[in-house]
Structure formats: C-alpha cells, structure tokens
KOLGURO-150565 format. One record per residue: residue number from 1; residue in one letter; chain; x, y, z of N, C-alpha, C in turn. Coordinates in nm, 4 decimals. Example, Ala and Ser with C-alpha at 12.3 -4.5 7.8 and 13.67 -1.06 7.14 Angstrom:
<rs>
1, a, A, 1.3190, -0.5690, 0.7800, 1.2300, -0.4500, 0.7800, 1.3200, -0.3300, 0.7800
2, s, A, 1.2850, -0.2250, 0.7080, 1.3670, -0.1060, 0.7140, 1.2900, 0.0030, 0.7870
</rs>
This chain:
<rs>
1, x, A, 0.0841, -0.1174, 0.0000, 0.0000, 0.0000, 0.0000, 0.0884, 0.1234, 0.0000
2, x, A, 0.0467, 0.2247, -0.0726, 0.1221, 0.3474, -0.0800, 0.0339, 0.4669, -0.0486
3, x, A, 0.0984, 0.5768, -0.0163, 0.0292, 0.7004, 0.0167, 0.0798, 0.8082, -0.0783
4, x, A, -0.0089, 0.8563, -0.1646, 0.0255, 0.9469, -0.2739, -0.0043, 1.0911, -0.2352
5, x, A, 0.0936, 1.1789, -0.2653, 0.0780, 1.3216, -0.2395, 0.1275, 1.3958, -0.3630
6, x, A, 0.0485, 1.4901, -0.4126, 0.0904, 1.5778, -0.5222, 0.1481, 1.7046, -0.4615
7, x, A, 0.2773, 1.7283, -0.4863, 0.3510, 1.8383, -0.4248, 0.3703, 1.9486, -0.5287
8, x, A, 0.3313, 2.0734, -0.4975, 0.3551, 2.1830, -0.5924, 0.5038, 2.2141, -0.6031
9, x, A, 0.5490, 2.2423, -0.7250, 0.6916, 2.2648, -0.7499, 0.7380, 2.4059, -0.7146
10, x, A, 0.6495, 2.5040, -0.7158, 0.6929, 2.6427, -0.7024, 0.7144, 2.6873, -0.5588
11, x, A, 0.6853, 2.6043, -0.4606, 0.7061, 2.6465, -0.3218, 0.8008, 2.5510, -0.2493
12, x, A, 0.8555, 2.5991, -0.1373, 0.9475, 2.5188, -0.0573, 0.8718, 2.4061, 0.0118
13, x, A, 0.9382, 2.2944, 0.0257, 0.8789, 2.1767, 0.0878, 0.9430, 2.1565, 0.2246
14, x, A, 0.8607, 2.1295, 0.3248, 0.9105, 2.0976, 0.4579, 0.8955, 1.9475, 0.4802
15, x, A, 0.9971, 1.8884, 0.5421, 0.9954, 1.7453, 0.5696, 0.9865, 1.7211, 0.7199
16, x, A, 0.9152, 1.6171, 0.7613, 0.9113, 1.5814, 0.9038, 1.0498, 1.5417, 0.9541
17, x, A, 1.0658, 1.5419, 1.0849, 1.1944, 1.5080, 1.1463, 1.2071, 1.3561, 1.1630
18, x, A, 1.1918, 1.2848, 1.0511, 1.2080, 1.1391, 1.0513, 1.2499, 1.0975, 0.9110
19, x, A, 1.3170, 0.9841, 0.9039, 1.3634, 0.9312, 0.7759, 1.2474, 0.8597, 0.7063
20, x, A, 1.2155, 0.8959, 0.5812, 1.1055, 0.8289, 0.5115, 1.1392, 0.6857, 0.4691
21, x, A, 1.2671, 0.6506, 0.4703, 1.3102, 0.5177, 0.4269, 1.3139, 0.4170, 0.5418
22, x, A, 1.3470, 0.4642, 0.6638, 1.3623, 0.3722, 0.7771, 1.2811, 0.4126, 0.8995
23, x, A, 1.2116, 0.5249, 0.8967, 1.1326, 0.5789, 1.0086, 1.2169, 0.6117, 1.1316
24, x, A, 1.3479, 0.6293, 1.1155, 1.4323, 0.6737, 1.2269, 1.4118, 0.8228, 1.2477
25, x, A, 1.4206, 0.8656, 1.3718, 1.4033, 1.0068, 1.4038, 1.5334, 1.0842, 1.3773
26, x, A, 1.5214, 1.2125, 1.3520, 1.6320, 1.3071, 1.3308, 1.7331, 1.2587, 1.2273
27, x, A, 1.6946, 1.2489, 1.1004, 1.7903, 1.2056, 0.9974, 1.8973, 1.3114, 0.9743
28, x, A, 2.0193, 1.2663, 0.9509, 2.1305, 1.3589, 0.9299, 2.1848, 1.3549, 0.7870
29, x, A, 2.1436, 1.2600, 0.7071, 2.1926, 1.2486, 0.5703, 2.0905, 1.2983, 0.4692
30, x, A, 2.1287, 1.2942, 0.3432, 2.0395, 1.3324, 0.2338, 2.0539, 1.2306, 0.1219
31, x, A, 1.9414, 1.2028, 0.0554, 1.9375, 1.1118, -0.0578, 1.8689, 1.1835, -0.1721
32, x, A, 1.9270, 1.1721, -0.2917, 1.8644, 1.2319, -0.4089, 1.7950, 1.1226, -0.4894
33, x, A, 1.6649, 1.1407, -0.5090, 1.5882, 1.0520, -0.5952, 1.5725, 1.1209, -0.7295
34, x, A, 1.5900, 1.0450, -0.8358, 1.5832, 1.1016, -0.9694, 1.5025, 1.0096, -1.0583
35, x, A, 1.4217, 1.0684, -1.1440, 1.3427, 0.9905, -1.2387, 1.3577, 1.0516, -1.3765
36, x, A, 1.3959, 0.9687, -1.4711, 1.4073, 1.0095, -1.6111, 1.2952, 0.9443, -1.6892
37, x, A, 1.2394, 1.0181, -1.7830, 1.1293, 0.9648, -1.8613, 1.1399, 1.0146, -2.0046
38, x, A, 1.1257, 0.9219, -2.0983, 1.1183, 0.9563, -2.2399, 0.9812, 0.9148, -2.2887
39, x, A, 0.9011, 1.0130, -2.3239, 0.7647, 0.9801, -2.3622, 0.7498, 0.9558, -2.5115
40, x, A, 0.8335, 1.0203, -2.5934, 0.8204, 1.0031, -2.7376, 0.9545, 1.0296, -2.8057
41, x, A, 0.9869, 0.9475, -2.9023, 1.1042, 0.9679, -2.9865, 1.0570, 0.9555, -3.1309
42, x, A, 1.0686, 1.0644, -3.2062, 1.0257, 1.0648, -3.3457, 1.1461, 1.0855, -3.4370
43, x, A, 1.1687, 0.9950, -3.5314, 1.2752, 1.0192, -3.6289, 1.2285, 1.1226, -3.7311
44, x, A, 1.3061, 1.2264, -3.7466, 1.2772, 1.3329, -3.8420, 1.3945, 1.3464, -3.9377
45, x, A, 1.3707, 1.4023, -4.0551, 1.4846, 1.4258, -4.1443, 1.5814, 1.5246, -4.0789
46, x, A, 1.6999, 1.4831, -4.0575, 1.8002, 1.5699, -3.9958, 1.8171, 1.5465, -3.8468
47, x, A, 1.7469, 1.4501, -3.7889, 1.7641, 1.4247, -3.6463, 1.6431, 1.3588, -3.5838
48, x, A, 1.6394, 1.3623, -3.4518, 1.5305, 1.3022, -3.3756, 1.4632, 1.4086, -3.2917
49, x, A, 1.3324, 1.3953, -3.2733, 1.2592, 1.4759, -3.1768, 1.2424, 1.3879, -3.0536
50, x, A, 1.3013, 1.4309, -2.9427, 1.3028, 1.3508, -2.8211, 1.2326, 1.4288, -2.7110
51, x, A, 1.1264, 1.3736, -2.6582, 1.0555, 1.4337, -2.5464, 1.1046, 1.3668, -2.4185
52, x, A, 1.2043, 1.4262, -2.3565, 1.2697, 1.3680, -2.2392, 1.2500, 1.4612, -2.1205
53, x, A, 1.2144, 1.4052, -2.0068, 1.2027, 1.4857, -1.8855, 1.2787, 1.4176, -1.7725
54, x, A, 1.3300, 1.4993, -1.6837, 1.4047, 1.4495, -1.5693, 1.3540, 1.5207, -1.4447
55, x, A, 1.3289, 1.4445, -1.3397, 1.2804, 1.4983, -1.2134, 1.3731, 1.4516, -1.1032
56, x, A, 1.4156, 1.5438, -1.0171, 1.5038, 1.5083, -0.9057, 1.4563, 1.5792, -0.7793
57, x, A, 1.4741, 1.5107, -0.6672, 1.4332, 1.5650, -0.5385, 1.5277, 1.5125, -0.4316
58, x, A, 1.5693, 1.6017, -0.3416, 1.6574, 1.5610, -0.2328, 1.5753, 1.5458, -0.1051
59, x, A, 1.5865, 1.4290, -0.0420, 1.5101, 1.3972, 0.0783, 1.6023, 1.3760, 0.1964
60, x, A, 1.5564, 1.4103, 0.3179, 1.6370, 1.3766, 0.4355, 1.6325, 1.2261, 0.4583
61, x, A, 1.7444, 1.1704, 0.5022, 1.7519, 1.0257, 0.5242, 1.8471, 0.9973, 0.6394
62, x, A, 1.8313, 0.8809, 0.6967, 1.9239, 0.8366, 0.8003, 2.0633, 0.8229, 0.7390
63, x, A, 2.1648, 0.8459, 0.8172, 2.3029, 0.8421, 0.7680, 2.3350, 0.7073, 0.7031
64, x, A, 2.2856, 0.5984, 0.7611, 2.3118, 0.4642, 0.7084, 2.2493, 0.4476, 0.5690
65, x, A, 2.1270, 0.4945, 0.5511, 2.0575, 0.4840, 0.4224, 2.1278, 0.5707, 0.3179
66, x, A, 2.1653, 0.6915, 0.3556, 2.2340, 0.7815, 0.2622, 2.3687, 0.7231, 0.2194
67, x, A, 2.4405, 0.6646, 0.3143, 2.5699, 0.6038, 0.2828, 2.5532, 0.4843, 0.1892
68, x, A, 2.4537, 0.4001, 0.2155, 2.4279, 0.2857, 0.1284, 2.3911, 0.3295, -0.0132
69, x, A, 2.3075, 0.4317, -0.0245, 2.2645, 0.4784, -0.1569, 2.3834, 0.5323, -0.2374
70, x, A, 2.4679, 0.6111, -0.1724, 2.5853, 0.6661, -0.2423, 2.6842, 0.5546, -0.2754
71, x, A, 2.7038, 0.4602, -0.1847, 2.7964, 0.3496, -0.2088, 2.7510, 0.2658, -0.3281
72, x, A, 2.6230, 0.2325, -0.3342, 2.5733, 0.1543, -0.4477, 2.5841, 0.2324, -0.5780
73, x, A, 2.5638, 0.3641, -0.5739, 2.5775, 0.4473, -0.6949, 2.7225, 0.4459, -0.7437
74, x, A, 2.8165, 0.4600, -0.6523, 2.9585, 0.4584, -0.6896, 2.9988, 0.3210, -0.7422
75, x, A, 2.9556, 0.2149, -0.6735, 2.9901, 0.0794, -0.7175, 2.9309, 0.0475, -0.8545
76, x, A, 2.8155, 0.1042, -0.8839, 2.7548, 0.0846, -1.0156, 2.8483, 0.1376, -1.1251
77, x, A, 2.8958, 0.2593, -1.1068, 2.9834, 0.3191, -1.2083, 3.1209, 0.2522, -1.2109
78, x, A, 3.1739, 0.2154, -1.0945, 3.3037, 0.1487, -1.0922, 3.2988, 0.0122, -1.1597
79, x, A, 3.1885, -0.0590, -1.1464, 3.1798, -0.1895, -1.2124, 3.1721, -0.1748, -1.3638
80, x, A, 3.1043, -0.0724, -1.4114, 3.1006, -0.0487, -1.5568, 3.2394, -0.0106, -1.6074
81, x, A, 3.3033, 0.0851, -1.5394, 3.4366, 0.1286, -1.5824, 3.5395, 0.0168, -1.5674
82, x, A, 3.5314, -0.0594, -1.4590, 3.6245, -0.1697, -1.4393, 3.6039, -0.2798, -1.5411
83, x, A, 3.4779, -0.3060, -1.5761, 3.4495, -0.4073, -1.6761, 3.5031, -0.3709, -1.8137
84, x, A, 3.5194, -0.2415, -1.8386, 3.5764, -0.1983, -1.9669, 3.7284, -0.1812, -1.9592
85, x, A, 3.7793, -0.1514, -1.8416, 3.9226, -0.1287, -1.8271, 4.0023, -0.2593, -1.8264
86, x, A, 3.9474, -0.3639, -1.7686, 4.0201, -0.4914, -1.7597, 4.0518, -0.5475, -1.8983
87, x, A, 3.9584, -0.5512, -1.9941, 3.9949, -0.6006, -2.1271, 4.1017, -0.5153, -2.1954
88, x, A, 4.0959, -0.3838, -2.1742, 4.1982, -0.2970, -2.2338, 4.3350, -0.3289, -2.1750
89, x, A, 4.3387, -0.3498, -2.0445, 4.4658, -0.3836, -1.9801, 4.5146, -0.5207, -2.0262
90, x, A, 4.4235, -0.6182, -2.0352, 4.4626, -0.7517, -2.0786, 4.5091, -0.7534, -2.2242
91, x, A, 4.4504, -0.6706, -2.3069, 4.4932, -0.6638, -2.4469, 4.6280, -0.5916, -2.4598
92, x, A, 4.6555, -0.5030, -2.3648, 4.7809, -0.4287, -2.3689, 4.9011, -0.5115, -2.3282
93, x, A, 4.8804, -0.6076, -2.2394, 4.9906, -0.6935, -2.1989, 4.9808, -0.8245, -2.2765
94, x, A, 5.0831, -0.9036, -2.2697, 5.0816, -1.0334, -2.3374, 5.0000, -1.1304, -2.2523
95, x, A, 4.8729, -1.1422, -2.2847, 4.7824, -1.2226, -2.2030, 4.7795, -1.3681, -2.2457
96, x, A, 4.8320, -1.3992, -2.3598, 4.8314, -1.5370, -2.4064, 4.6905, -1.5852, -2.4349
97, x, A, 4.6570, -1.7006, -2.3824, 4.5230, -1.7561, -2.4032, 4.4144, -1.6803, -2.3260
98, x, A, 4.4511, -1.6086, -2.2221, 4.3519, -1.5361, -2.1438, 4.2977, -1.4131, -2.2161
99, x, A, 4.3627, -1.3699, -2.3221, 4.3176, -1.2522, -2.3962, 4.1835, -1.2719, -2.4634
100, x, A, 4.1523, -1.3933, -2.5023, 4.0239, -1.4154, -2.5691, 3.9062, -1.4100, -2.4721
101, x, A, 3.9316, -1.4247, -2.3429, 3.8253, -1.4152, -2.2437, 3.8084, -1.2728, -2.1888
102, x, A, 3.8875, -1.1817, -2.2374, 3.8831, -1.0455, -2.1851, 3.7483, -0.9789, -2.2097
103, x, A, 3.6824, -1.0151, -2.3188, 3.5541, -0.9533, -2.3506, 3.4465, -0.9902, -2.2483
104, x, A, 3.4640, -1.1020, -2.1776, 3.3668, -1.1415, -2.0764, 3.3629, -1.0449, -1.9579
105, x, A, 3.4715, -0.9703, -1.9369, 3.4734, -0.8731, -1.8282, 3.3757, -0.7587, -1.8532
106, x, A, 3.3521, -0.7241, -1.9803, 3.2549, -0.6179, -2.0104, 3.1155, -0.6628, -1.9677
107, x, A, 3.0770, -0.7849, -2.0050, 2.9461, -0.8367, -1.9652, 2.9372, -0.8511, -1.8134
108, x, A, 3.0457, -0.8941, -1.7502, 3.0468, -0.9063, -1.6047, 3.0311, -0.7722, -1.5357
109, x, A, 3.0956, -0.6689, -1.5885, 3.0828, -0.5347, -1.5320, 2.9419, -0.4807, -1.5455
110, x, A, 2.8781, -0.5057, -1.6608, 2.7400, -0.4605, -1.6804, 2.6433, -0.5359, -1.5889
111, x, A, 2.6650, -0.6650, -1.5709, 2.5799, -0.7420, -1.4794, 2.5985, -0.6974, -1.3343
112, x, A, 2.7224, -0.6688, -1.2968, 2.7469, -0.6190, -1.1612, 2.6799, -0.4835, -1.1410
113, x, A, 2.6851, -0.3964, -1.2418, 2.6194, -0.2657, -1.2326, 2.4684, -0.2819, -1.2168
114, x, A, 2.4110, -0.3766, -1.2887, 2.2681, -0.4039, -1.2751, 2.2360, -0.4539, -1.1339
115, x, A, 2.3216, -0.5377, -1.0798, 2.3017, -0.5861, -0.9429, 2.3082, -0.4736, -0.8406
116, x, A, 2.4029, -0.3807, -0.8564, 2.4122, -0.2672, -0.7643, 2.2933, -0.1730, -0.7804
117, x, A, 2.2418, -0.1590, -0.9017, 2.1241, -0.0749, -0.9237, 2.0010, -0.1354, -0.8547
118, x, A, 1.9867, -0.2664, -0.8626, 1.8756, -0.3337, -0.7951, 1.8904, -0.3204, -0.6437
119, x, A, 2.0121, -0.3318, -0.5928, 2.0357, -0.3172, -0.4485, 2.0023, -0.1752, -0.4029
120, x, A, 2.0379, -0.0743, -0.4840, 2.0056, 0.0652, -0.4504, 1.8549, 0.0850, -0.4497
121, x, A, 1.7861, 0.0274, -0.5492, 1.6399, 0.0377, -0.5525, 1.5793, -0.0274, -0.4282
122, x, A, 1.6343, -0.1416, -0.3869, 1.5832, -0.2122, -0.2705, 1.5949, -0.1271, -0.1445
123, x, A, 1.7037, -0.0515, -0.1312, 1.7245, 0.0345, -0.0145, 1.6287, 0.1541, -0.0174
124, x, A, 1.6028, 0.2100, -0.1368, 1.5237, 0.3331, -0.1492, 1.3799, 0.3086, -0.1941
125, x, A, 1.3305, 0.1874, -0.1895, 1.2002, 0.1541, -0.2468, 1.0817, 0.2128, -0.1707
126, x, A, 1.1017, 0.2616, -0.0502, 0.9896, 0.3114, 0.0301, 0.9398, 0.4492, -0.0118
127, x, A, 1.0153, 0.5182, -0.0978, 0.9716, 0.6485, -0.1491, 0.9905, 0.6482, -0.2998
128, x, A, 0.8867, 0.6893, -0.3720, 0.8948, 0.6983, -0.5182, 0.8511, 0.8372, -0.5606
129, x, A, 0.9165, 0.8882, -0.6631, 0.8730, 1.0149, -0.7200, 0.8273, 0.9894, -0.8627
130, x, A, 0.7309, 1.0676, -0.9050, 0.6798, 1.0559, -1.0408, 0.7280, 1.1721, -1.1252
131, x, A, 0.6710, 1.1838, -1.2409, 0.7070, 1.2929, -1.3304, 0.6419, 1.4229, -1.2836
132, x, A, 0.7074, 1.5316, -1.3149, 0.6504, 1.6628, -1.2871, 0.5559, 1.6982, -1.4013
133, x, A, 0.4347, 1.7382, -1.3675, 0.3365, 1.7757, -1.4686, 0.2448, 1.8820, -1.4093
134, x, A, 0.2112, 1.9813, -1.4884, 0.1202, 2.0903, -1.4489, 0.1621, 2.1573, -1.3184
135, x, A, 0.2915, 2.1693, -1.2936, 0.3400, 2.2356, -1.1734, 0.3387, 2.1505, -1.0478
136, x, A, 0.3152, 2.0191, -1.0608, 0.3117, 1.9297, -0.9456, 0.4062, 1.8125, -0.9657
137, x, A, 0.4528, 1.7587, -0.8547, 0.5363, 1.6391, -0.8528, 0.4638, 1.5349, -0.7687
138, x, A, 0.4465, 1.4166, -0.8231, 0.3781, 1.3106, -0.7502, 0.4788, 1.2323, -0.6659
139, x, A, 0.4501, 1.2193, -0.5364, 0.5346, 1.1423, -0.4463, 0.4506, 1.0319, -0.3829
140, x, A, 0.5088, 0.9128, -0.3712, 0.4410, 0.7992, -0.3087, 0.5290, 0.7494, -0.1947
141, x, A, 0.4704, 0.7426, -0.0753, 0.5415, 0.6977, 0.0441, 0.4850, 0.5635, 0.0899
142, x, A, 0.5697, 0.4760, 0.1415, 0.5246, 0.3487, 0.1968, 0.4822, 0.3647, 0.3425
143, x, A, 0.5402, 0.4614, 0.4124, 0.5111, 0.4836, 0.5539, 0.3914, 0.5778, 0.5692
144, x, A, 0.2881, 0.5297, 0.6364, 0.1686, 0.6121, 0.6569, 0.1975, 0.7284, 0.7507
145, x, A, 0.2749, 0.7046, 0.8565, 0.3035, 0.8118, 0.9525, 0.3835, 0.9240, 0.8866
146, x, A, 0.4842, 0.8879, 0.8051, 0.5615, 0.9917, 0.7371, 0.4737, 1.0683, 0.6387
147, x, A, 0.3903, 0.9962, 0.5635, 0.3038, 1.0617, 0.4646, 0.2062, 1.1571, 0.5318
148, x, A, 0.1480, 1.1168, 0.6447, 0.0538, 1.2046, 0.7161, 0.1245, 1.3289, 0.7700
149, x, A, 0.2425, 1.3097, 0.8308, 0.3171, 1.4249, 0.8822, 0.3588, 1.5183, 0.7689
150, x, A, 0.4035, 1.4614, 0.6580, 0.4453, 1.5415, 0.5427, 0.3278, 1.6217, 0.4863
151, x, A, 0.2124, 1.5579, 0.4723, 0.0965, 1.6290, 0.4164, 0.0457, 1.7369, 0.5117
152, x, A, 0.0511, 1.7140, 0.6424, 0.0081, 1.8148, 0.7390, 0.1040, 1.9335, 0.7429
153, x, A, 0.2346, 1.9065, 0.7361, 0.3335, 2.0156, 0.7377, 0.3182, 2.1077, 0.6166
154, x, A, 0.2899, 2.0499, 0.5018, 0.2831, 2.1277, 0.3777, 0.1395, 2.1605, 0.3357
155, x, A, 0.0423, 2.1203, 0.4153, -0.1005, 2.1438, 0.3867, -0.1386, 2.0916, 0.2500
156, x, A, -0.1105, 1.9621, 0.2296, -0.1415, 1.8950, 0.1039, -0.2351, 1.7784, 0.1301
157, x, A, -0.3067, 1.7391, 0.0262, -0.3990, 1.6265, 0.0425, -0.3247, 1.4945, 0.0293
158, x, A, -0.3716, 1.3949, 0.1004, -0.3118, 1.2619, 0.1039, -0.4112, 1.1620, 0.0470
159, x, A, -0.3638, 1.0764, -0.0406, -0.4497, 0.9758, -0.1024, -0.3878, 0.8391, -0.0807
160, x, A, -0.4613, 0.7487, -0.0177, -0.4141, 0.6118, 0.0034, -0.4432, 0.5309, -0.1220
161, x, A, -0.3424, 0.4602, -0.1734, -0.3623, 0.3796, -0.2939, -0.3393, 0.2338, -0.2653
</rs>
C-alpha cells in the first residue's frame, strides 16, 4: 500500500523530522531521488525529436541509508568502468590464451552494475517520485506516519492507494 501526495513545485517543501526510508528520528543524511522519462522519440529528417524529462528531489535520510545509496551508486559506475578497463589492460599486456576471455569482463561489469542498481532500488524503495506535470510532482510513500506528517506540514492532500 502506498500514500500518494501531489507536491507543488513552485514552493518550498518541509519534511518531518524522521527518515522516510527507515522511520528513524532526526535524519542527518540526504538522498537524491531522480526519475528520467522519455515519452516520445520521433525520427525526423536531420535528427530526432526527443521528449525527455528528468525529475530530481533531495530527501532527508538516516546516515546509514544515505551512505548505502551513495555506495551503491559509486559501485555501479566502478563496475562499468572496471568491466571496460580490464579487457583494455589484458589486451595491452601479453595475455596469451587469457586474452580471448577479456571480452567477458565487459558483460560481467554490466551485470554487476545491474546488481548494484537493484540493491540501490531495494534500499530506497519506500519512497517513489513521479514525473513533474502541471506544476506538481507526484510522491508515493510506503510509511503512513511519514506521509501524514508530510501532508500536514505542507497542507497537502493525502491519497491512500
């Protein structure tokens, strides 16, 4: 079950003194949630028409949750870069028979990045943001207490889904 709140974009947002991800009191960290959306891609003569939108929001979070989110983000990029760097290094040195397996490191790096992305989603799954439309941003919270406090602080309506 989720609790949906439409937040206006043009005003400041106040957050309750609790972590929306773990319900711990007095969070000291911050987590950035980001959503990218491509609604239409049209091939035109001379290029593409791309309707792309990006929405980002920074939320207060417990230090442990913020550290995990940043760690998984860094590990995601390091696994991609490492998966591409190892074959280059192996091709640069005399790898012998091991040189033909160097291409497997690229696939391994991409799979590891996917695993870290899933782990990051698992840590941050209690809060979701939607696309910004008509001056509003849709937020969905898993915690009823956080959603109620958030809606009361900002004088917004709360919808249980």
